[in-house]
N, C-alpha and C positions, 0 to 999 in steps of 0.2 A: 378498805373502802375506797371508792373511786374519787372521793373528795380529799384524800390525803394529800398533803403538800410537803415540799422539801425546802429546808432553809437554803437559800442560794449561797454559793461559795463566796467567802469574803473577798472583796476586791473587785467583784464584777459589777455591782450596782449598789447605790445608796438610796435609790428611789423606792424600791419595793422591799418588803421584809420576807416574803415567802417566794419560793421557786414555783415552777409549774405544778399544777395539780396532777395527780396520777392520771386522771381521765384525759386531760389535755396532752400529757406526755404520751400516753398509749395510743390515743386516737389521731393525733396530729403531729406532734414534734418528733417522736421516735421514728415513725414511718418516713417523714421528710428527711430526717438525719440519715437513715439507712439508704434512701435513694441518692441523696447528694454524695454520701461517702462512696457509693459505687460508681456514680456517673459524672460527678462534678468535682470531686476532690482534687484531681490533678490540675484542674483549672484554678481552683482556689489557691493551691500551693504555688502555682506558676505566678499568679498575681502577687502573692505575698513575697516571693523572691524578688520580683521587680521593685516592690516597695522597699525591701531591704537594700537593694542596689541604689535606690534613690536616696535613702537615708545616708548612705555612705557618700554619695555625690555631694549632698548638702552639708556634710561634716557633722551630722547628728549621730552617726555611728562610725567607728573606725572600720577599716577594711576587715580587720580580724573579727570585730563584733558582727558585722554584716555577714561574714563568712560563717560564723557560728550559728546565726539565725538560719541562714540558708541551708546549712548542713542538716539542721534539725527538720526543716521543712522538707528537704530532699528525702529524708528517711520515712516520711509519713506514707502509709499505705492504707488501703480500704479497711484493714482490720486493726489499724493502730488506735483509732479513736472510738470512744463509746459515748452514746447519748446519756448524759447523767444530769438529771434536774438539779442536783445539789452541787455539781462541780462546774458545769458549763451551760446550764439552763437548756440542755438538750438542743443546743445550737451549734452547727458545724463551725462557723467562724469563731465563736468563743472557744470551742474545743481545740481548734488549731492554735489559738492564742495561748491557752493554758498549757498545751503540750510543749510549746516552745519555751514558755516561761519556766516550766518545770525542768527543762533540760539544760538551761543556761547555767553556767558556773556562778554568775552573779546577775542581779537585776540590771536591765538596761533602761534607764528612765525615759530615754527619747524614742524607744521603739514603740510604734503605733501612735505617736503624737500626731495630731492634726489628721486623724483618720476616721473613717466611717465604715460601717458594715454595708451601707446601702450601695455604694459604687463598687465595692468588692464583690458583692453578690451579683449585681448586674453584669459585671465583667465576666465572672465565671459562667453565667447563664448564656451570654452571647457567644462566648468561646465554645460552649457546648453546642449552641445552635450552628456555628460555623462547622464544627466537627461533624455533625449529623448531615448537614448539607453536602459536605464533601463525600461522606459515606454514600449518600443517595446518588450522587453523581457517578461514583464508581459502579454502582449497581445498574444505573441507567445506561452507562457506556457499554456494559456487558450485554444488556438487553438489546440495545441498538445494533451492536455489531452482530449479534446472533440473528436479529431480524434481517439484516442486510445479507448475510450468508444464505438464509432460507429463501429470501426473495430472489437472489441470483440463481439459486438452484431450481426455481419453479417459474421463472419468468417466461418460459416458452410453452407452458402447459395451459391449453385453453380451458376456461371454466366459465360458467354463466355468472354475470354480475346482476345484482338485483336492485331495483328501485320500487318503492311502495310494496315490498315483499313479493314482487313479480319478476320473473326472469326478464332481463332487459337487453343486455349486450354482452358480447364475448370479451372477457378480460382474462387475467391469469392470477394465480395465487401470488406470484412475485409482484405484480402491480399492486395488489392489495397490501401486501406486507411492506412494500416501499412506502405506502401511505402511513402505516403504523410507525415505521422508522422515522418518517418525517415528524410525526407527533412527538416521538422520543427526543429528537433533536431540538424541537421547539421547547420542550420542557427543560432540557439541559441548559439551553440558553437563558431561559427565564430564571432557573435556579442560580445560575452564575450571576445574573443581574441582582437577584435577591441577596446573594452572598456579598456582592460589592456594596449594596445599599446599606447593609447592617454592619459592615466591616469598619466600624468606628469604635474606638476604645472608650468605655465609660470611666476607667480608673483615673482618679485624680479629680473627680467631680464632687466628692464628699457626700454629705447627706442629701443636699438638693441645691445649694447656693454656691458651690465652689469651696475652695480651701484657703487657708491663711498662709501656708508656706508656699514657696515658689517651686512647685513640682514641675519637672520637665515632662510635660504630658506627651510631647512628640516622641521623646525617647521611650517613655513608658509604652506608648502604642507600638513602637517598633519592636521593643523587646518581647511583646506579647503577640507579635505577628500581625498586627492590625495595619491597615493602610494609612490610618489617620486617627487622631483623637476625636471623640464626640464633642462638637463645638459648644453645645449648650448643656450646662450641668444639670438642669432640670430634665431635659430630654434623656440624658444619660441614665438617671435613676428612675424616672417615671415611665419611660417608653419600653414596651415589650413588642415592638413592631416585628422583630425577627420571628417570634412565634406565630403571630397572625399571618405574616406573609408566607412563611414556610408552609403552614397548614393550608393556606389558600392555594398555593401552587399544587400541593398534593391533591386537594379536592378537585381542581380543574383537570389535572392529569388523570385522576381516577375516573372522572365522569366520561372522558373520551375513551379511556382504555376499556371501560365497560362495554362500549359500543363495538369495539373490535372483538372483544371476547364473545359477545353475543353472536357475531358472525361465525367465530370458530365453533361455538356450540351448535349453531344451525348446520354448518357444514358437516359436523360429526354426527348429526342425527341420522336415524335409520332411513328416513325418506330421501336424504341426500347422499350420505355415504362418501363425501368427498375427502374427509379427514379421518385419519386413524392415529391412535397413540399406542405405544407399547404397553404390554400388560402391566408393567410396574407403575404406570401412570394412569391406570384404569381401575374401574370398580365393577362390581357385579350386583345383581339383584338377589335378595335372599329367597325369593319365591319363583322368579322367572328365569330358568337356567339358560335361556337363549340370549339373554341380554349382556351386552358389554357397555358399561356406562363410563362417562368421563366426568366424574364429580370434581376433579381438580379444576376444571374450567368453571364450574359453579362456585367453587371456593374463591377463585380469583375474582370473578365478577362480584360475588358477595362481599369480599373484602373492600372493594372500591367504595362501597356505600359507607363503610366506617370512616373513610378519609374525609368525606363531607361532614359527617357527624363530629369528628374531632375538630374540624375548623370552626363549626358553629359553637362548639364548647369554648374554644379560645375567645371567639368574638363576644359571646354572651358573658364570659368572665370579665372582660375588659370594659364593656360598654357601661355608661352611666356611672363610672367611677371618677373621682377627682384625678387630674393629671399631676400625680405626685407619687412618691414611693409608698406602695401599699402591699401588704401581704396578699390581699385579695387578688391583685394583679400579678405580683411577682411569683407567687406560689400557687394559689388556687386556680387561677386562669390557665396556668401551664401544666396542670396536673396530668393531662393526657397527651402532652406533646411527645413524650418518649414512646407511648403506645402508638401514636400516629405514625411516627417515623418507622417504628418496628413493623407495623402493619404494611406500610408502603414498601419497605425493603422485602418483606416476605412475599408480597404480591408480585413485585418485579422479578424476584428470583424464581418463583414458580412459573411465571410466564416465560422467562428465559429458558427454563428447562423444557417447557412444552414446545416452544419453537425449535429448540435444538433437536428434539426427538420426534416431532410430528412427521407423518407421512401423508402425501396427497395422492389420491387415486386418480390417475390420469384417465383411466377407462371410464369411470363413473362420471367424471366431469365432462368429458367429450360426449358421452352418451346424451347427457342433458342438453348440451349445446346443439347437438344434431337433431334432437327431438323438438326443441322450441324454435319458433320463428324469430330468431334473434337478428336476422338480417333485414328486418323491415325498414329500419332507418336508412341502411345502405341502398335498399331498393328504391326508396323515395328519392334519395340523392341522385341515383343513376337515371331515373326517369326524368328528373329535372335537368341534369347536366348533359345527357346524351340524346334525349328525345324532345327536349324543349318544353316539357310539361311544367306549368307554374308550380312553385314549391308546395303550396297548400293543397293544390289539386293532386299533386304527386303523393302527398301524404294520404289523401282520401283513397286514391287508387290502390296504394300499397296495403292500406288497411282492409279494403274490400277483398283484395286478393287473399290475404291471410285468413280472413273469415271463411271464404269459399273453400280454400284449400283444406283448412282444418275440418270443416264439415264433411268434406269428401274423403277425409282420411289420407290425404296426400302429404307425404313427408316434405319438410322444407327444401331438402336437396335431393334430386335436381329440380323438383317442382313441376308445375303444369303450365307450359307456355300458353295453352289455349285459354285457361282461366285468367291469366294476366291480360291477354289480348282483349277478352270480353270486358274486364273491369276497366281497362283504358278506353275502350270504345264507348262505354257508357258516358264518358266525359269528353268525347270528341277527339281522342288521341289514339295513335296507332304506332306503338314502338316497332322499330325495324327488326330487332332480334330479341324477342322476349325470352327465349331459352337461355341466351347468353347472359341477359340481365339477371335472371333467377339463379343461374349457376354461380355467378360471381357474388351476388348479394348474400346467398345462404351457404357459402363455403366457409366452414369454421376457421380453417387456417388462414384463408384470405382475409377474414374479418379482422385479424390482428395485423396482418401485413399492410393493409391499406391505410391504417392509422398513421398520420404524418405530423400531427401537431406536437410541439414540445410538451412533455408531461403525460403523454398518452400511454395506453397499455401496450403499444408496439414493443416487442421484446428488446429491440435495440434502444428505444427511448427509455425503457426501464433500466437497462444497463447503464446508460449515460447518467440517469438520475442516481443510481446506486454509487457510481464513481464519485459524483459530487458529494454524496452523503458520506462516503468514506473519508473524503478530505475534510468535511465539516466535523466529523467525529474526531479526527486527528487534531484539528485546531482546538476543539473544545477540551480534549484530554490534555493538551499542552497548556491551555489556559488554567485548568484546575490544578495542574502540577505546579505552575508558577506560584499560585496562591499557597499551595502546600509548602513550597520551598521557602516562601516568605515566613511562614509559621515556624518552620524548622530553623531558619537562620536566626529568628528572634530568640528562640529557646537556647540555641547554641551561644549567642552573644550574652544572654543572661548568665548562663553557666560560667562563661569565661570571666565575666565581670565579678562573679562571686567565688571564683577559683574552685568551682565544682567540676567533677568528672563529666566528660561529654556523654550525653545520653544516647543509648542505642536507638536507631531508627527502626520502626516496625514496617517491613515491606508489605505492600498490599495495594489497595485501590487508591486513586488520586485523593490526596488529602490525609495520608496516614500520618499519625502523630508520633512524636518521640515517646519511647517507653520510659516511665518514671520508676 
């Protein structure tokens, strides 16, 4: 029966007589226990080791006793503990406590004195949040570096740029990809700011009002790799700002990323044919054998929608709740944060692979540039600057010329000087060399070369932008690594304080954690 209950283990509580009902265990507590055992356990045990070190500092445990506790904590792995309603109320913190108590040669009366589960849980969760932020940073660094390489390889290939879904001016894939890289850089910087904003240690805050013993919270924060302790005890246990801010950044990133991917989808469509992907990143139609589809791009764009949904889930879980420690906020509101980060990581990795493998068809892109009258803006500029035509009148003349040339079936280059002369004469102007004006305005290669402003699509301007981006990526990578080094240094100091063996570092992306 789902209403079956379990007698709680002696020594855990005197307030209630029965443990969790089977239904509560199966639907809520056991799944939560399994998730935390897999993803947060090493953060729980890290915090518990710091507590043991503090007990030793305060003289409540001897060094040998603290070392014995730490050794038992050190040996806990994902498969060590089991959610048992009768033994630990299906709670990970209680399971850790009972595991240590069972392994000690004799009881230690002062171990866990003046302690609360609230700040322990909050600490493990924010440590998890930092870990995922660092993981995301590593994936974004890889995406950005891939975008820079692809941009550099395509910055000289003319392609049509579009406004309002109409061909507008000559740009290059490299110019467009440099904009994507700029967005990645912006997100990396914002994630770093988010990391620093939540890098405050809750441990030592107690249930909500602080603790009675003189815990060295600065030391505790340092040992756990935090830059500082959380100053307000209530904020430490009630706030879950890290999950709201993390998912907010993912939502913002995904929203803009979807726009870039929409462009890739458009470029890869049969009407454009600018972009191609290798067969292993492509799909087919089950009915139309002529088709080569790119569903990976649809997958990427589709996944970005999940990121906003995950953020809304976190916000709705936290709003209208009291500012205190609540399971509703600490557990339910964060139910999908892990999926949010996983979805973001998968999206970023897929796009990284697409950019690394994509090919741009220079012939198709140039063909469209030469077919469309993309030099209209340049023609108006030239009429104003070389023939003294007022700017707005020059716009009218250029527009009338394009309409007349298109109706007559005259290609943009070299154009028809007589048509331009007639359009100008209608407004009282007579350009001296209409043929030269047209040849220059509608020359596809010249369209890029005459761009001179900083940040333009000129190939050399793009190259300069990419150089600056490479420097920015290096600075951000170094910044993330400094924070990872702080976490590693704290873990190593904790192990030395407790006479534990030094943990092996796991090489990888910025922010890799010691292996427990």
